[in-house]
C-alpha angles and dihedrals in degrees: 000000000000115000127206122219135173129189142160122243125176093332095317126113108217125194114199122195103193111198127192117246097215115109091232088072097042096116090051089053094049092056093046091055088062089071097046128099095190136015130220111207110204112200127190108238091216098047105032119199111003128203095257091051090059092054095048092046090058090057090051091047092052091054093039091234115174108251125208119191125214114186105208140198098039087151085075128058108288140184121269108287096232088049090054092051091046089051091054094048095046099040097040102026096228127125117241132214116190110217091188133012131222122242103216126317138240114011089352094055107128102168139274133297118228106220097200097046095035089226135132120230105207120222115239128187112253095179093252093316097307093112134042112256121220111252108218121181121191129175113254090234095050114118093236093055094082091049094049100046100022132253094262093050091049092051092048090048092051092052093047094048091050090053092043094052091053100043110026124092116258119246111266117178092200092057090047091054090051093050094245098112126044120204108220127214132180133212149102118275093191091061094036089241117148094001098104090043088054092047094053093051091043092056090052094049102040128074139236116267109310128229120264125219120243138166087268095052129264119345109214113199091203095059109017111093100185116091119251133156142163130223113231099173141018118197130183133209098020088144109057091203093059138031091241129165119208123198111206113209140178115222108228099184146348130024125306119216125190113260095013120151117240133185117245104216098206096042095043091221140104118255131185119231104222130195098004112200144176125217135220108182105302094343123098127201125192111229135196099198139025133172143211112307094023122125115219138168126223129189113244103229137178095290093054092040091069092051098041098035122134112279129208118255150155127260120195127198092267093060094254106151119193113190127192097219148357118323136221132154128219094194148324096284093055092050090048093051090049094051094046091048087055090055098255137097134246095274090053090072088086106093148082116313125199115206104188106290091349123090117198142153119266122210128173134186108199098186092059100041093241134130121190127206134163134223098029093158125196121194132177112250117243 
């Protein structure tokens, strides 16, 4: 399933929502994209654009999310680079602008060429990412370049760059912000090559947390002082030692403080967000404060259980589910009992769900004890 990570890098606080590429987790990924300001599209250099990438790209295109492309696994044999770019543009309908350019692939992979700096970043073995590789940059016109990458590789690079400069789209930050142009980077994540280079460029090209639309207009995290957030995912049993339920939320504005009371819009009641935490891979860290743009998780306790408890409803043959109140699931058995009580079966849980005045799409995955819903808004009471 999607994982949430936060880390600091050169004065920036970065929230990563890592989503699985497998189609079985597609609904999880769609909901996670609701909380994202930018998307990084990782493409296998040997396979190119895959079917699931097309589906996820459509979601990004609908929301006009800026898309950054990282073509991965260049340390293995890969497709022709121009073919990969052409595949992206034809399959996804978005223009590409390579920021750097690979020198070979597989056993002949020598590094990447930075088009703006006219420098070559040499590939170094990091023992499959377990060791820090030495980053060595040399000018393309330096005498030792030919010796380090080989005369043939340098000639091929010169021809490809000449063709690229004449045919590729020029970098335009405005088009990137609109999701109409994707900056492209190359590297090998397994060996940690090209990842930090991508990160540095990404931080220059992306924006601070973006506003979110609401029924009161746009909520700007940079100017709005009142706390607001929305839950984009609820997941059960993340801690094997306890039957916990974590509500993942994106803070839209204001400042979050541990133990604060918030107003649940659909339920019309106050709830207390207990045990707020941030994640880094499998590690959890309890926090006392968080700010606009941050992604945090909060355990759904007894207070929230009364507000977000399972409500009675009606399910017709077409899978249209009308519920009388807010919805949350404590596990697969509970969802199953609800659906059967409504005269349907487990597969019937896929349909439109009405939560009071909110209409949203309901998806459930019984085997993983998860239930997904959108637009579960939390707002601080005034």
